[in-house]
FIMI-867291 format. One line per field, with one value per residue (C-alpha): y, z, x; residue in three letters. Coordinates in nm, 2 decimals. Each point is the difference from the previous one (the first is absolute). Layout:
<nodes>
north [Y ...]
up [Z ...]
east [X ...]
resn [ALA ...]
</nodes>
This chain:
<nodes>
north [-4.23 0.33 0.31 0.36 0.27 0.30 0.37 0.10 0.29 -0.22 0.11 -0.24 -0.02 -0.05 -0.28 -0.18 0.04 -0.17 -0.32 0.01 0.08 0.12 0.37 -0.04 -0.18 0.25 0.29 -0.19 -0.12 0.33 0.14 -0.27 0.08 0.34 0.02 0.32 0.11 0.25 0.19 0.07 0.28 0.04 -0.31 -0.06 -0.32 -0.16 0.08 -0.15 -0.33 -0.01 0.09 -0.26 -0.28 0.11 0.02 -0.34 -0.15 0.09 -0.07 0.36 0.12 0.28 0.06 0.15 0.04 -0.31 0.14 0.12 -0.28 0.12 0.35 0.15 0.32 0.20 0.01 -0.17 0.00 -0.30 -0.13 -0.17 -0.25 -0.09 -0.04 0.21 -0.27 -0.03 0.37 0.00 -0.27 0.17 0.33 -0.18 -0.18 0.32 0.20 -0.14 0.01 0.25 0.19 0.20 -0.30 0.14 0.29 -0.24 -0.20 0.32 0.06 -0.36 0.04 0.32 -0.15 -0.30 0.20 0.31 -0.13 0.05 -0.12 0.31 0.02 0.26 0.32 0.24 0.37 0.22 0.30 0.33 0.29 0.36 0.13 0.10 -0.17 -0.35 -0.25 -0.18 0.23 -0.23 0.04 0.38 0.14 0.32 0.11 -0.19 -0.21 -0.14 -0.08 -0.17 -0.21 -0.08 -0.13 -0.21 -0.17 -0.07 -0.18 -0.19 -0.13 0.24 -0.02 0.30 0.32 0.19 0.36 0.22 0.34 0.01 -0.20 -0.22 -0.13 0.01 0.35 0.17 0.30 0.09 0.25 0.25 -0.14 0.26 -0.14 -0.35 0.08 0.20 -0.30 -0.24 0.19 0.00 -0.37 -0.07 0.21 -0.19 -0.34 0.12 0.15 -0.32 -0.22 -0.21 -0.08 -0.24 -0.21 -0.02 0.11 0.32 0.07 0.33 -0.02 0.29 0.11 0.34 0.01 0.27 -0.17 -0.33 0.15 0.14 -0.34 -0.19 0.24 -0.09 -0.38 -0.10 -0.27 -0.08 0.21 -0.11 0.17 -0.05 0.15 -0.27 0.24 0.23 0.28 -0.01 0.22 -0.26 -0.26 0.22 0.06 -0.38 -0.08 0.27 -0.17 -0.36 -0.04 -0.30 0.10 -0.13 0.02 0.00 -0.02 0.24 0.06 0.37 0.20 -0.01 0.26 -0.21 -0.34 -0.19 0.15 -0.32 -0.12 -0.23 -0.24 -0.24 -0.22 0.14 -0.24 0.05 0.38 0.02 -0.22 0.24 0.29 -0.17 -0.09 0.37 0.14 -0.25 0.10 0.36 -0.07 -0.19 0.29 0.22 -0.25 -0.13 -0.36 -0.09 -0.02 -0.11 -0.05 0.09 -0.08 0.28 -0.17 0.25 0.25 0.01 -0.36 -0.16 -0.29 -0.26 0.17 0.00 -0.36 -0.11 0.18 -0.16 -0.34 0.01 0.21 -0.27 0.11 0.31 -0.21 -0.02 0.34 -0.14 0.28 0.00 0.04 0.24 -0.03 0.27 -0.09 0.11 0.09 0.11 0.03 -0.32 -0.18 0.19 -0.09 -0.37 0.00 0.32 0.16 0.33 0.09 -0.10 -0.35 -0.10 -0.16 -0.36 0.08 0.16 -0.30 -0.23 0.21 0.03 -0.36 -0.10 0.25 -0.17 -0.33 0.14 0.18 0.32 0.07 0.33 0.07 0.37 0.02 0.20 -0.29 -0.11 -0.22 -0.20 -0.04 -0.12 -0.26 -0.11 -0.05 -0.20 -0.24 -0.01 -0.07 -0.27 -0.22 0.03 -0.18 -0.29 -0.27 -0.32]
up [0.75 0.02 -0.22 0.13 -0.26 0.11 -0.07 -0.30 0.19 0.28 0.08 -0.20 0.23 0.31 -0.16 -0.13 0.34 0.16 -0.19 0.07 -0.35 -0.02 -0.01 -0.33 -0.15 0.14 -0.18 -0.33 0.06 0.12 -0.35 -0.13 0.25 -0.12 -0.32 -0.21 -0.25 -0.24 -0.26 -0.30 -0.22 -0.37 -0.03 -0.36 -0.13 -0.09 0.35 0.14 -0.18 0.13 0.35 0.01 -0.10 0.25 0.27 -0.07 0.00 0.37 0.12 -0.02 -0.24 -0.23 -0.08 -0.35 -0.25 -0.22 -0.33 0.15 -0.15 -0.35 0.07 -0.16 0.21 0.08 0.38 0.26 0.37 0.21 0.35 0.14 0.28 0.18 0.35 0.10 -0.10 -0.34 -0.05 0.07 -0.25 -0.26 0.06 -0.09 -0.30 -0.15 0.03 -0.33 -0.19 -0.26 -0.04 0.32 0.23 0.13 0.15 0.14 0.16 0.18 0.13 0.13 0.18 0.17 0.10 0.17 0.18 0.12 0.22 0.37 0.31 0.23 0.31 -0.07 0.20 0.08 -0.09 0.20 -0.17 0.18 -0.19 0.10 -0.23 0.04 -0.32 0.00 -0.12 0.34 0.28 0.27 -0.15 0.05 0.28 0.07 0.24 0.33 -0.09 -0.30 0.21 0.26 -0.28 -0.14 0.34 0.02 -0.34 0.07 0.31 -0.21 -0.22 -0.29 -0.12 -0.23 0.04 -0.31 0.07 -0.26 -0.03 -0.35 -0.09 -0.32 0.00 -0.35 -0.08 0.25 -0.10 0.10 0.28 0.02 0.13 0.28 0.12 -0.01 0.20 0.25 0.07 0.03 0.17 0.35 -0.01 -0.16 0.27 0.28 -0.16 -0.02 0.35 0.16 -0.22 -0.12 -0.31 0.22 0.06 -0.36 -0.35 -0.11 -0.35 -0.15 -0.26 -0.21 -0.33 0.10 0.03 0.27 0.22 -0.04 0.09 0.31 0.11 -0.11 0.20 0.31 0.02 -0.29 -0.23 -0.27 -0.29 -0.10 -0.34 -0.17 -0.32 -0.01 -0.01 -0.27 0.15 -0.04 0.31 0.21 -0.13 0.10 0.35 0.05 -0.11 0.22 0.31 -0.13 0.05 -0.10 -0.28 -0.07 -0.38 -0.05 -0.33 -0.08 -0.33 -0.02 0.33 0.30 -0.16 -0.31 0.05 0.04 -0.31 -0.21 0.04 -0.29 -0.07 -0.28 0.27 0.35 0.12 -0.29 0.00 0.37 -0.05 -0.26 0.23 0.29 -0.24 -0.10 0.35 0.16 -0.26 0.09 0.37 -0.05 -0.22 0.31 0.22 0.17 0.10 0.23 -0.19 0.08 -0.28 0.03 -0.29 0.12 0.08 -0.08 -0.16 -0.36 0.00 -0.04 0.23 -0.25 -0.03 0.38 0.04 -0.28 0.16 0.34 -0.14 -0.22 0.24 -0.01 -0.36 0.15 0.21 -0.31 0.10 0.33 0.22 0.28 -0.11 0.18 -0.02 0.12 -0.05 0.34 0.01 -0.36 -0.22 -0.18 0.30 -0.03 -0.37 0.07 0.32 0.06 0.32 0.16 0.08 0.36 -0.10 -0.22 0.25 -0.09 -0.37 0.06 0.19 -0.28 -0.27 0.21 0.10 -0.37 -0.08 0.26 -0.16 -0.33 0.12 0.19 0.28 0.12 0.08 0.02 0.21 0.24 0.24 0.14 0.29 -0.22 -0.28 0.25 0.14 -0.35 -0.10 0.31 -0.08 -0.37 0.09 0.24 -0.30 -0.11 0.32 -0.05 -0.23 0.07]
east [-0.49 -0.18 0.03 -0.05 -0.06 0.21 -0.05 0.21 0.16 0.14 0.36 0.22 0.30 -0.21 -0.19 0.31 0.16 -0.29 0.06 0.37 0.12 0.37 0.07 0.18 -0.30 -0.24 0.17 -0.04 -0.35 -0.15 0.05 -0.23 -0.28 -0.11 -0.20 0.01 -0.26 0.15 -0.21 0.22 -0.14 0.09 0.23 0.11 -0.14 0.33 0.12 -0.32 0.07 0.36 -0.10 -0.28 0.23 0.26 -0.26 -0.15 0.35 0.05 -0.35 -0.13 -0.28 -0.07 -0.37 -0.05 -0.28 -0.06 0.15 0.32 0.20 -0.10 0.13 -0.31 0.03 0.31 -0.05 -0.21 -0.06 0.09 0.00 0.32 -0.06 0.32 0.16 0.31 0.24 -0.15 0.01 0.37 0.06 -0.22 0.19 0.33 -0.15 -0.15 0.31 0.13 -0.33 -0.12 -0.33 0.03 0.04 0.33 -0.19 -0.26 0.28 0.12 -0.35 -0.03 0.33 -0.12 -0.33 0.16 0.28 -0.18 -0.29 0.08 -0.17 -0.03 -0.22 -0.27 -0.01 -0.28 0.02 -0.24 -0.16 -0.01 -0.16 0.05 -0.27 -0.36 -0.12 0.15 -0.27 0.00 -0.08 0.14 0.35 0.01 0.22 0.18 0.27 0.03 -0.30 0.19 0.31 -0.22 -0.15 0.34 0.11 -0.31 0.04 0.37 -0.12 -0.25 0.28 0.05 0.36 -0.04 -0.20 -0.11 -0.08 -0.16 -0.17 -0.14 -0.31 0.04 -0.35 -0.17 -0.11 0.23 0.21 0.36 0.07 0.29 0.33 -0.01 -0.33 0.12 0.31 -0.20 -0.22 0.29 0.28 -0.14 -0.06 0.34 0.17 -0.17 0.10 0.36 0.01 -0.15 0.22 -0.29 0.20 0.20 -0.32 -0.12 0.10 -0.17 -0.12 -0.13 -0.28 0.11 0.14 0.13 0.38 0.01 -0.26 0.18 0.34 -0.15 -0.12 0.31 0.22 -0.21 0.01 -0.22 0.15 -0.26 -0.13 -0.35 -0.04 -0.34 0.15 0.28 0.29 -0.14 0.20 0.38 0.03 -0.18 0.24 0.29 -0.13 -0.07 0.35 0.16 -0.15 0.04 -0.37 -0.22 -0.23 -0.35 -0.06 -0.38 -0.18 -0.28 -0.18 -0.07 -0.02 -0.24 -0.23 -0.08 0.15 -0.33 -0.16 -0.02 0.36 0.10 0.29 0.08 0.16 0.01 0.27 0.24 -0.05 0.08 0.30 0.13 -0.06 0.19 0.29 0.03 -0.03 0.23 0.27 -0.06 0.03 0.32 0.14 -0.03 0.17 -0.32 0.05 -0.29 -0.32 -0.36 -0.25 -0.37 -0.24 -0.23 -0.33 -0.28 0.23 -0.13 -0.14 -0.34 -0.11 0.12 0.34 0.04 -0.10 0.23 0.29 -0.06 -0.06 0.32 0.21 0.27 0.08 0.18 0.23 0.22 0.14 0.13 -0.14 -0.26 -0.36 -0.24 -0.38 -0.23 -0.37 -0.11 -0.37 0.01 -0.31 0.10 -0.15 -0.33 -0.03 0.05 -0.22 -0.20 0.13 0.09 0.36 -0.06 -0.12 0.30 0.24 -0.10 0.04 0.34 0.13 -0.12 0.18 0.32 0.03 -0.05 0.28 0.23 -0.07 0.11 0.32 -0.09 0.24 -0.13 -0.37 -0.09 -0.31 -0.22 -0.07 0.34 -0.11 -0.24 0.27 0.26 -0.24 -0.10 0.36 0.08 -0.28 0.10 0.37 -0.10 -0.09 0.36 0.11 -0.24 0.12 -0.18]
resn [MET LYS ILE ILE LYS LEU ASN ALA ASN THR ALA PRO LEU ALA LEU LEU ALA LYS ILE GLY SER THR LYS ALA GLY ASN MET ILE MET GLN ASP LYS MET LYS ILE ASN LEU LEU TYR ILE LYS ASP LEU ARG THR PRO ALA ALA ASN ILE LEU LYS GLN ASP ALA LEU SER ILE GLY ALA GLU LEU ALA VAL GLU LYS ASP THR ILE LEU CYS LYS GLY GLU LYS ILE ASP ALA VAL LEU ILE ALA ASN ASP LYS GLN LEU LYS ILE LEU ALA GLU LYS GLU LYS ILE GLN PRO PHE GLY LEU LYS ASN LEU ALA GLU GLU LEU THR VAL ILE VAL SER LYS ALA LYS SER ILE THR PRO GLN VAL MET GLY ILE ILE ASN ALA THR GLU ASP SER PHE TYR GLN GLU SER ARG PHE GLN GLY LYS GLU ALA VAL SER LYS ILE GLU SER VAL ILE GLU GLU GLY ALA LYS ILE ILE ASP LEU GLY ALA VAL SER SER ARG PRO GLY SER LYS PRO ILE PRO GLU SER VAL GLU LEU ALA ARG LEU SER PRO ILE ILE ASP MET ILE TYR ASP GLN LYS LEU TYR GLU LYS ALA ALA PHE SER LEU ASP SER TYR ARG PRO TYR VAL LEU GLU TYR ALA LEU ASP ARG GLY PHE SER ILE VAL ASN ASP ILE THR GLY LEU ALA SER ASP GLU VAL ALA ARG VAL ALA SER LYS TYR ASP ALA ARG VAL VAL LEU MET HIS MET GLN GLY ASN PRO THR ASP MET GLN LYS GLU PRO GLN TYR GLU ASN VAL ILE LEU GLU ILE GLU ALA PHE PHE SER GLN ARG ILE GLU LYS ALA LYS SER PHE GLY ILE LYS ASP ILE ILE LEU ASP VAL GLY ILE GLY PHE GLY LYS THR VAL PRO HIS ASN LEU LEU LEU ILE LYS HIS LEU ALA HIS PHE GLN LYS PHE GLY TYR GLU LEU LEU ILE GLY ALA SER ARG LYS SER LEU ILE ASP LYS LEU SER PRO SER SER VAL ASP GLU ARG LEU ALA GLY THR LEU ALA LEU HIS LEU LYS SER VAL GLU ASP GLY ALA THR ILE LEU ARG CYS HIS ASP VAL LYS GLU HIS VAL GLN ALA LEU LYS ILE TYR ASN ALA PHE GLU GLU VAL VAL LEU]
</nodes>
């Protein structure tokens, strides 16, 4: 007899199929093969004691501070350790319990049910500006269209076109200038029907500019303000566009001046909840969430968001990450913008591991190759 220690992320169904387990049995057992670590903030102590006993009764665990059983404090933080099957059982158990456990049961149900397995896609960045932070992403007119054709050939499934720099310290430009930069490129994309080869996204928060693009083959609104404008929401709804809701603290001019959060994950969750409801109220159905790496965040904030990106799967929408060549990399490993490809790939592949399904990047060919290698591990079982 020999034992082989397997990677914890090995695809459950493929592994079970290898040993000849029945399909019916596989569906039951796969829920026991994924362990969840859930940090529960401000749990009432009576609730903690109930939850701990319920968790222990089914083989799960709740880590709490040592005096929790005495209920000396009103609230505590706790860590729930449970597989998917155990979370489902706990969700049922806690539905009838007091002290806020009914709400926790609803959260557990959402966490288990919303996670999806989606093949990640690459979104290529094309900037029609003169001041984008990465010079190699700047293109105008026919040169931009030529670059778009090139990155589609390299494997980009989405093209994100923008004409307003949102780098830290940048200032907004008039809507007329933005449209003047974009309209020749948009017209050529439309005339050449490039929108039939890839999905086109416009990185803008100006309703008139967005309408111009959506009327000419574009299908995605990439709004760094997260639908702050009702008019943008109306335009997106009118064209039945997909909408990227991005989180940003402050605005590009001041967003990196000592950004602070009490809890960056929970505050962005609250932001998404509010903006998703707004989107739905305008009839927008197809939503993508972007935590906004580098938009009003410190290095620790950015790393926390990438490491715990799976938290945002609870909303049931695709997750976009855009850390391409950003200064975050320089702060972790001193480097110029031209030297940040390796750091970008590391951040983006970690994001995929934790739930990202769209990678917004400057280097399409390298990202497509990296994803092919990354996905190859999914096909290897034992």
